C-alpha positions as CSV (number, residue, x, y, z in Angstrom):
1,M,102.2,184.4,107.8
2,A,103.5,184.3,104.2
3,I,104.9,181.2,102.7
4,S,108.5,180.6,103.5
5,D,109.0,177.2,101.8
6,V,107.1,176.9,98.5
7,K,107.8,173.3,97.9
8,E,106.7,172.3,101.4
9,Y,103.5,174.4,101.1
10,A,102.7,172.9,97.7
11,H,103.2,169.3,99.0
12,L,105.6,168.6,96.2
13,T,109.1,167.1,95.9
14,P,111.9,168.8,94.1
15,E,111.5,166.3,91.3
16,D,107.8,167.2,91.0
17,V,108.6,170.9,90.8
18,E,111.1,170.4,88.1
19,A,108.7,168.1,86.2
20,I,106.1,170.9,86.3
21,G,108.7,173.3,85.0
22,A,109.6,171.0,82.1
23,E,105.9,170.7,81.1
24,L,105.4,174.4,81.2
25,D,108.6,175.0,79.2
26,A,107.2,172.6,76.6
27,I,104.0,174.7,76.4
28,R,106.1,177.8,75.9
29,R,108.2,176.3,73.1
30,E,105.0,175.1,71.3
31,I,103.3,178.5,71.5
32,E,106.4,180.3,70.3
33,A,106.8,177.9,67.4
34,S,103.2,178.4,66.3
35,R,103.0,182.2,66.4
36,G,102.1,183.5,63.0
37,E,99.8,185.5,60.8
38,T,96.6,184.7,62.7
39,D,98.1,186.2,65.8
40,A,99.4,189.3,63.9
41,R,96.0,189.8,62.4
42,Y,94.5,189.6,65.8
43,I,96.5,192.5,67.4
44,R,96.2,194.6,64.3
45,N,92.4,194.2,64.3
46,V,92.3,195.1,68.0
47,I,94.3,198.3,67.3
48,R,91.9,199.2,64.5
49,L,88.9,198.6,66.8
50,Q,90.4,200.7,69.5
51,R,91.1,203.6,67.2
52,A,87.7,203.4,65.6
53,L,86.0,203.5,69.1
54,E,88.2,206.5,70.1
55,I,87.6,208.5,66.9
56,G,83.9,207.6,67.0
57,G,83.6,208.6,70.7
58,R,85.4,211.9,70.3
59,A,83.4,212.8,67.2
60,T,80.1,212.0,69.0
61,L,81.2,214.3,71.8
62,F,81.0,217.3,69.5
63,A,77.3,217.0,70.3
64,S,77.9,216.1,74.0
65,F,75.5,218.9,75.1
66,L,72.8,216.4,74.1
67,P,72.5,213.7,76.8
68,P,72.2,210.7,74.3
69,A,75.4,211.9,72.5
70,W,77.2,212.4,75.8
71,L,76.3,208.9,77.0
72,A,77.3,207.3,73.6
73,G,80.5,209.3,73.3
74,T,81.5,208.6,76.9
75,A,80.8,204.8,76.5
76,M,82.9,204.6,73.3
77,L,85.7,206.6,74.7
78,S,85.7,204.5,78.0
79,A,85.8,201.3,76.0
80,A,88.6,202.7,73.8
81,K,90.7,203.6,76.8
82,I,90.2,200.2,78.5
83,I,91.2,198.3,75.4
84,E,94.2,200.6,74.8
85,N,95.5,200.1,78.4
86,M,94.6,196.4,78.9
87,E,94.7,194.5,75.6
88,I,97.1,196.7,73.7
89,G,99.4,198.8,75.9
90,H,100.0,196.4,78.8
91,N,100.5,193.5,76.5
92,V,102.6,195.3,73.9
93,M,104.9,196.6,76.6
94,H,105.4,193.1,77.9
95,G,106.9,192.2,74.5
96,Q,104.1,189.9,73.5
97,W,104.2,191.2,69.9
98,D,108.0,191.9,69.5
99,W,108.4,188.7,67.4
100,M,106.5,190.5,64.6
101,N,109.3,193.1,64.3
102,D,106.7,195.8,63.6
103,P,108.1,199.0,65.1
104,E,104.6,200.4,65.6
105,I,103.7,197.7,68.1
106,H,107.1,196.9,69.6
107,S,107.7,197.1,73.4
108,S,110.6,199.5,72.9
109,N,108.4,202.1,71.2
110,W,104.9,202.0,72.6
111,E,103.7,204.8,74.8
112,W,100.3,204.1,76.3
113,D,97.3,206.4,77.0
114,N,98.1,206.6,80.7
115,A,99.6,209.1,83.2
116,G,102.5,206.7,83.9
117,P,105.5,206.7,81.6
118,S,105.9,203.4,79.8
119,E,109.6,203.1,80.6
120,H,108.8,203.3,84.4
121,W,106.0,200.8,84.1
122,K,108.3,198.3,82.4
123,I,110.6,198.5,85.5
124,T,108.0,198.4,88.3
125,H,105.7,196.0,86.6
126,N,107.4,193.9,83.9
127,Y,110.6,193.4,85.9
128,L,110.0,193.8,89.7
129,H,106.4,192.6,89.9
130,H,106.7,189.7,87.5
131,K,110.0,188.5,88.7
132,Y,109.2,188.8,92.4
133,T,105.5,188.3,92.3
134,N,103.9,188.7,95.8
135,V,107.3,188.5,97.5
136,L,107.1,190.7,100.6
137,G,109.7,193.5,100.5
138,M,110.5,193.0,96.8
139,D,107.2,193.4,95.0
140,D,105.7,196.9,95.5
141,D,102.4,195.7,94.0
142,I,101.6,194.2,97.4
143,G,99.4,197.0,98.5
144,Y,101.1,199.6,96.2
145,G,102.8,201.1,99.3
146,L,99.3,202.2,100.4
147,L,97.2,199.2,101.5
148,R,97.7,196.4,104.0
149,V,96.7,193.2,102.2
150,T,98.5,190.6,104.3
151,R,99.0,190.2,108.1
152,D,102.8,190.1,107.4
153,Q,102.6,193.9,106.9
154,R,102.9,195.5,110.3
155,W,99.8,197.4,111.3
156,S,99.8,201.1,112.0
157,P,96.9,203.6,112.6
158,F,97.4,204.8,109.0
159,Y,95.7,201.6,107.8
160,L,92.4,202.5,109.5
161,G,91.7,204.7,106.4
162,Q,92.5,202.1,103.8
163,P,88.9,201.5,102.6
164,V,88.9,205.3,101.7
165,Y,92.4,205.1,100.2
166,N,91.3,202.2,98.0
167,L,88.3,204.2,96.8
168,L,90.5,207.0,95.8
169,L,93.1,204.6,94.3
170,Q,90.3,203.1,92.1
171,M,89.2,206.4,90.7
172,F,92.7,207.8,90.1
173,F,94.5,204.6,89.4
174,E,96.5,206.0,86.5
175,Y,98.1,208.5,88.8
176,G,98.9,205.8,91.3
177,V,100.6,204.0,88.5
178,A,102.5,207.2,87.6
179,I,104.0,207.8,91.0
180,Q,104.6,204.2,91.9
181,H,108.0,204.1,90.3
182,L,109.0,207.2,92.3
183,E,108.6,205.4,95.7
184,L,107.7,208.7,97.4
185,G,107.3,207.0,100.8
186,K,110.8,205.6,100.7
187,V,112.3,208.8,99.3
188,A,110.8,210.8,102.2
189,K,112.9,208.7,104.6
190,K,116.1,209.1,102.7
191,K,118.7,211.8,103.5
192,W,120.4,212.2,100.1
193,A,122.7,215.0,99.4
194,P,121.3,217.4,96.8
195,D,124.0,216.4,94.3
196,S,124.0,212.6,95.0
197,P,123.4,210.2,92.1
198,E,120.3,208.8,93.8
199,R,118.9,212.3,94.2
200,R,119.6,213.2,90.6
201,Q,118.0,210.0,89.4
202,F,114.9,210.8,91.5
203,E,114.7,214.3,90.0
204,Q,115.0,212.9,86.5
205,D,112.3,210.3,87.1
206,R,110.0,212.9,88.7
207,K,110.4,215.3,85.8
208,L,109.5,212.5,83.4
209,V,106.3,211.7,85.4
210,L,105.3,215.3,85.6
211,K,105.8,215.7,81.8
212,K,103.6,212.7,81.1
213,V,100.9,213.7,83.5
214,G,100.8,217.2,82.0
215,K,100.6,215.8,78.5
216,Q,97.7,213.5,79.4
217,A,95.9,216.2,81.3
218,A,96.3,218.7,78.4
219,K,95.0,216.2,75.9
220,D,91.9,215.0,77.8
221,Y,91.0,218.1,79.8
222,L,91.9,221.0,77.5
223,I,92.7,220.2,73.8
224,F,89.9,217.8,73.0
225,P,87.2,219.7,75.0
226,L,88.3,223.0,73.3
227,L,88.0,221.3,69.9
228,T,84.3,220.8,70.6
229,G,83.7,224.5,71.1
230,P,80.4,225.3,72.8
231,A,80.3,221.7,74.1
232,F,83.5,222.3,76.1
233,L,82.1,221.6,79.6
234,S,80.1,218.5,78.6
235,T,83.0,217.1,76.7
236,L,85.3,217.8,79.6
237,T,83.0,215.8,82.0
238,A,82.8,213.0,79.4
239,N,86.6,212.7,79.3
240,I,86.8,212.8,83.1
241,T,84.2,210.1,83.3
242,A,85.9,207.9,80.6
243,N,89.2,208.1,82.5
244,I,87.5,207.2,85.8
245,V,85.7,204.3,84.2
246,R,89.0,203.0,82.8
247,N,90.8,203.5,86.1
248,V,88.1,201.7,88.2
249,W,88.0,198.8,85.7
250,T,91.8,198.4,85.5
251,N,92.0,198.5,89.3
252,A,89.3,195.9,89.6
253,V,90.9,193.5,87.1
254,I,94.4,193.8,88.7
255,F,93.1,193.4,92.2
256,C,91.1,190.3,91.2
257,G,94.3,188.8,89.9
258,H,96.4,189.4,93.0
259,F,94.4,189.9,96.2
260,P,91.5,187.4,96.5
261,D,91.8,184.3,98.7
262,G,94.2,181.8,97.1
263,A,96.6,184.4,95.7
264,E,99.4,183.7,98.2
265,K,102.3,185.8,99.5
266,F,105.9,184.8,99.8
267,T,109.1,185.7,101.8
268,K,112.4,186.7,100.4
269,G,113.9,183.3,101.2
270,D,111.6,181.8,98.6
271,V,113.6,183.4,95.7
272,L,117.1,182.5,96.9
273,N,118.6,180.2,94.3
274,E,115.1,179.8,92.8
275,T,115.0,177.4,89.8
276,Q,112.8,178.0,86.8
277,G,110.4,175.3,88.0
278,E,110.1,177.0,91.5
279,W,109.5,180.3,89.8
280,Y,106.7,178.8,87.8
281,L,105.2,177.3,90.9
282,R,105.3,180.6,92.7
283,Q,103.5,182.3,89.9
284,M,100.8,179.6,89.9
285,L,100.3,179.9,93.7
286,G,100.4,183.7,93.7
287,S,97.9,184.5,91.0
288,A,94.1,184.2,90.5
289,N,91.9,184.0,87.4
290,I,88.5,185.6,86.6
291,T,85.9,183.4,85.0
292,G,83.8,184.7,82.1
293,G,83.1,184.6,78.4
294,A,84.9,186.0,75.4
295,V,83.9,189.7,76.1
296,M,85.1,189.5,79.7
297,H,88.5,188.0,78.6
298,F,88.9,190.7,75.9
299,M,88.0,193.7,78.0
300,T,90.4,192.5,80.7
301,G,93.2,192.4,78.2
302,N,93.1,188.6,78.9
303,L,94.3,189.3,82.4
304,S,91.3,187.2,83.4
305,H,93.9,184.5,82.7
306,Q,96.2,186.0,85.3
307,I,97.8,182.7,86.2
308,E,98.8,182.0,82.6
309,H,99.9,185.6,82.1
310,H,102.2,185.3,85.1
311,L,103.6,182.0,83.8
312,F,104.1,183.4,80.3
313,P,104.0,187.2,80.4
314,D,105.6,187.7,76.9
315,L,103.3,185.2,75.0
316,P,100.5,186.7,73.0
317,S,97.4,187.4,75.1
318,N,95.1,185.8,72.5
319,R,96.7,182.4,73.3
320,L,96.2,182.5,77.0
321,R,92.7,181.0,76.9
322,A,94.0,177.8,75.2
323,I,97.0,177.7,77.5
324,A,94.7,177.9,80.5
325,V,93.1,174.5,79.6
326,R,96.6,172.9,79.8
327,V,97.6,174.6,83.0
328,R,94.4,173.5,84.7
329,E,95.1,169.9,83.6
330,L,98.6,170.3,85.1
331,C,97.1,171.5,88.4
332,D,94.8,168.5,88.4
333,K,97.7,166.1,87.7
334,Y,99.7,167.4,90.7
335,D,96.7,168.1,93.0
336,L,97.4,171.9,93.0
337,P,94.7,174.5,93.4
338,Y,93.7,176.6,90.4
339,T,92.3,179.8,91.9
340,S,89.5,181.3,89.9
341,G,86.1,182.9,90.3
342,S,83.7,185.5,88.8
343,L,84.8,189.1,88.9
344,P,82.2,190.1,91.5
345,V,83.3,187.3,93.8
346,Q,87.0,187.9,93.4
347,Y,86.6,191.6,93.8
348,A,84.5,191.2,96.9
349,K,87.1,189.0,98.4
350,S,89.8,191.7,97.7
351,W,87.7,194.4,99.3
352,R,87.0,192.1,102.3
353,T,90.7,191.7,102.8
354,I,91.3,195.5,102.5
355,I,88.6,196.3,105.0
356,K,89.5,193.5,107.4
357,L,93.2,194.3,107.5
358,S,92.6,197.9,108.2
359,V,92.4,196.9,111.9
360,P,95.1,195.2,114.0
361,N,95.6,191.4,113.9
362,K,94.3,191.0,117.5
363,Y,90.8,191.9,116.3
364,L,90.8,189.2,113.6
365,R,89.5,185.7,114.2
366,R,91.7,183.5,112.1
367,G,95.3,182.9,112.8
368,T,98.2,184.5,110.8
369,D,99.1,181.1,109.2
370,D,95.7,180.1,107.9
371,A,93.8,183.3,107.2
372,P,91.9,183.3,103.9
373,E,94.0,186.1,102.4
374,T,97.4,184.6,103.4
375,K,98.4,181.1,104.1
376,S,101.7,179.3,104.8
377,E,103.1,175.8,105.1
378,R,102.4,176.1,108.9
379,A,98.6,176.2,108.2
380,F,98.2,172.5,107.8
381,G,98.9,171.4,111.3
382,G,99.8,167.8,110.7
383,I,97.9,167.3,107.4
384,G,100.6,165.3,105.6
385,T,101.3,164.4,102.1
386,V,100.0,160.8,102.6
387,D,96.4,160.0,103.3
388,P,96.5,157.8,106.5
389,V,93.4,155.9,105.4
390,T,94.1,155.1,101.7
391,G,97.9,155.4,101.8
392,R,97.7,157.5,98.7
393,R,99.7,160.6,98.3
394,R,97.7,163.9,98.6
395,G,98.7,167.3,97.4
396,L,98.0,170.9,98.3
397,R,94.5,171.1,96.9
398,T,93.4,168.1,99.0
399,A,95.2,169.4,102.0
400,L,93.5,172.8,101.7
401,K,90.1,171.0,101.6
402,E,91.0,169.0,104.7
403,G,92.0,172.2,106.4
404,K,88.7,173.8,105.7
405,R,86.9,170.7,107.0
406,R,88.9,170.9,110.2
407,V,88.1,174.6,110.7
408,A,84.4,173.9,110.1
409,Q,84.5,171.0,112.7
410,R,86.2,173.3,115.3
411,R,83.6,176.0,114.8
412,Q,80.8,173.4,115.1
413,T,82.3,172.0,118.3
414,V,82.7,175.5,119.8
415,G,79.1,176.3,118.8
416,S,77.8,173.1,120.4
417,A,79.7,173.8,123.6
418,A,78.3,177.3,123.8
């Protein structure tokens, strides 16, 4: 089951948690004080690069009836859309560059190249997801109302199709983002009067979504293809492909940060009277990183540093790599896990969870308290905070290793008996 007591699960005292919070607060203050021209130059150069790629891609597609031009134009446009969504749009809307007081790249003004209205995204993502990260019943990003990604979610026959649902969600992720704020599943169960405030708000939100979806569709699937004249159909397929590439990449990066083993889930009780230190700890335990080089970090919008982004969502993305070194040191100091892995590995684990949890719990081998995709403080079964041999204190990372060792021993014993 999900974690119901974060401090107990983490093998930390209240004093430890507040000390971790104080160290992370110090990192925030240091980064905020050092923001300057280098950071401003970085985001402005990224915007220039993105616009150059988009202009170059769209210009090349005037000759899209030629296969090499179609491939080159589609590749440039795909890269431009990924960069605009990941390193620019997502991060600008988090307020990472508001300190520059530049109206062009301020969170209150930016409208991204995506079917979802930015004002809706800032509610569902910036507020609900980041404040209540992986809290069951409060964070809609746990499965996006479509997928079962933890055994705490009650199974129904609907989930048998979730491998197919996820394939469709990958390809059309921007539309999933667009309708997420509308909460259509919940709305269908409501019995609002036609003139109720809730109904009027829903109609207003739906109108905004439809307007944005129509604008995006007209731009990519009508106006730009028409501009290329006789290359209309080949340009249309190039634009469709670029959007799908962007959607699949975005989906993969987000899933790698939230659904692989080690990105834990929590209960509503965890956020009651939560201190800043406890909130920090929950972000560290509920997120996962992607390993890789500079190109990987850039093309993910630096969400490859998902742990650090969740700790400091409004700090400039170009600083997260340096912050990650210090966060890892903090995890070492308090014997906490630092969940990370390559994109193929993390994404494979996410897919494994989605496929596995499409069936009822009774068909799964591991228990609900110590399954790879969801653990709780009940998983340790007597693995305490003090090593009985050395007398030294041990933390969560050591306890998790001991738990894996015990599972391996049990399997070996069962295998020998058989």
